[in-house]
C-alpha positions in Angstrom: 98.0 75.1 103.1 98.4 73.0 106.0 102.0 74.0 106.9 102.7 75.8 110.5 105.3 77.3 112.5 104.4 77.2 116.0 107.8 78.0 117.5 106.7 81.4 116.5 103.0 82.0 116.4 99.9 79.3 117.7 96.6 80.4 119.0 93.9 78.3 120.3 90.3 79.1 121.3 87.6 77.0 122.7 83.6 78.5 122.5 82.3 79.0 125.9 78.8 78.6 125.0 79.5 75.2 122.9 82.8 73.4 124.0 82.5 71.1 120.7 83.7 74.2 118.7 87.4 74.7 118.7 89.3 77.4 116.6 93.1 77.0 116.1 95.6 79.6 114.1 99.1 79.7 113.2 99.3 81.0 109.7 95.6 80.2 109.0 92.4 79.7 110.5 91.0 76.4 111.5 87.7 75.4 112.9 86.1 72.3 114.3 82.6 71.6 115.3 83.4 67.9 116.8 85.8 68.9 119.6 88.8 68.4 117.0 88.0 65.3 115.4 87.5 67.1 112.2 88.8 70.5 110.8 87.9 73.2 108.2 90.0 76.0 106.9 88.3 79.1 107.9 90.7 81.8 106.7 93.6 81.6 104.4 97.1 84.0 104.6 97.0 84.7 100.8 94.8 87.4 99.7 92.7 87.3 98.0 91.5 84.1 99.7 88.8 81.7 98.6 87.8 80.9 102.1 88.4 84.5 103.8 91.5 86.4 104.8 93.2 86.8 107.9 96.8 88.0 107.9 99.4 84.9 108.9 101.2 84.9 112.2 98.5 84.6 114.6 99.0 85.1 118.0 95.6 85.2 119.4 92.1 83.9 119.0 89.2 84.8 121.3 85.2 84.1 120.8 83.3 86.4 123.1 79.7 87.1 122.3 79.1 85.2 119.4 82.4 87.0 117.6 85.5 85.4 116.8 88.6 87.6 117.0 92.4 87.2 115.5 95.3 89.5 116.3 98.3 88.6 114.4 101.2 90.7 113.1 99.0 92.0 110.4 96.3 93.6 112.8 93.1 92.6 114.2 90.4 90.8 112.6 86.7 89.9 113.4 84.0 87.2 112.3 80.8 87.7 113.0 79.8 84.2 111.5 82.5 81.5 113.1 85.0 82.4 110.8 83.2 82.4 107.4 83.6 86.1 106.8 86.3 88.3 108.3 86.6 92.3 109.0 89.8 94.0 108.9 89.6 96.1 112.2 92.8 97.2 111.3 92.4 98.6 107.7 93.4 102.2 107.2 95.9 102.4 110.2 99.2 103.6 109.0 101.4 101.0 111.2 103.6 99.4 108.2 107.3 99.0 109.0 109.6 99.2 105.9 112.8 97.6 105.6 113.4 98.9 102.1 112.1 101.1 99.4 113.0 101.5 95.8 111.9 104.9 93.7 111.7 106.1 90.2 114.5 108.6 88.7 111.4 108.7 85.9 108.4 109.2 88.0 109.1 111.0 91.7 105.5 109.7 92.9 106.3 106.0 92.1 107.7 104.0 95.5 107.9 100.4 96.1 108.5 99.5 99.4 109.4 96.1 101.0 107.7 95.9 104.6 108.1 93.5 107.4 105.4 90.7 107.7 103.3 92.7 105.0 104.9 92.1 101.5 105.8 94.3 99.2 103.4 97.6 98.5 103.4 100.1 95.6 102.8 103.6 95.6 101.4 105.8 92.7 101.4 109.1 94.3 97.8 108.7 95.4 97.2 105.1 96.7 99.5 102.3 98.5 98.5 98.8 96.8 99.4 95.4 98.2 101.3 93.4 95.4 103.2 90.7 97.1 103.1 88.6 100.3 105.5 87.3 102.8 108.3 89.7 104.6 109.0 92.4 101.9 112.7 93.0 101.3 114.5 95.1 98.9 112.5 97.0 95.8 113.7 98.2 92.4 112.2 100.4 89.8 114.2 100.1 86.9 115.4 103.4 85.8 114.5 104.1 82.1 111.7 101.6 82.4 109.2 102.2 85.2 107.0 99.3 83.9 109.7 96.9 85.0 109.7 96.4 88.9 111.4 94.0 90.9 110.2 93.1 94.7 111.7 90.8 97.2 110.8 88.6 100.0 112.7 86.6 102.9 115.1 83.7 101.8 115.9 85.3 98.5 112.8 85.4 96.8 112.6 87.9 93.5 109.5 88.8 91.8 109.4 90.8 88.8 106.7 92.9 86.8 106.8 94.1 83.4 103.2 96.0 83.3 103.8 98.7 86.3 103.3 96.3 89.3 99.9 94.8 88.3 101.5 91.1 87.7 104.1 89.7 89.3 106.2 86.3 88.3 109.2 84.4 90.1 112.3 84.6 88.7 
């Protein structure tokens, strides 16, 4: 998408070796190889992405020693190939801020939680799995039907899963 939210996040970097190379980011990362005349998307905020993934809400882009770094509300990302592929340098850090969570009276190990800037995440007793994007809010696991899970996001968006969180659809 080409939308933005420059009132909250906007980053710009110019390559020190080749000033024709410019990267900008807000929600997604865009690259120009001709000083800003033309732009190509290099990362998209929805995971998985066809063009590479960095978390939205980008506040910093730096080009240093041939590497591109992106700092966002979702962590720190690095690209060694000008933004074609990305590595999440903050993967594995337990730093998520949860707004709400819902548990299951039928399975004490099953938890669904809404996180600030990191969507909704499902815990199966062993592993957390990111199942919805945006700002996760209230989550409910239906008593007596643990395969029915509700997840919500900002502005009243509500999603439902009937297969234990494998797939969600808008309601």
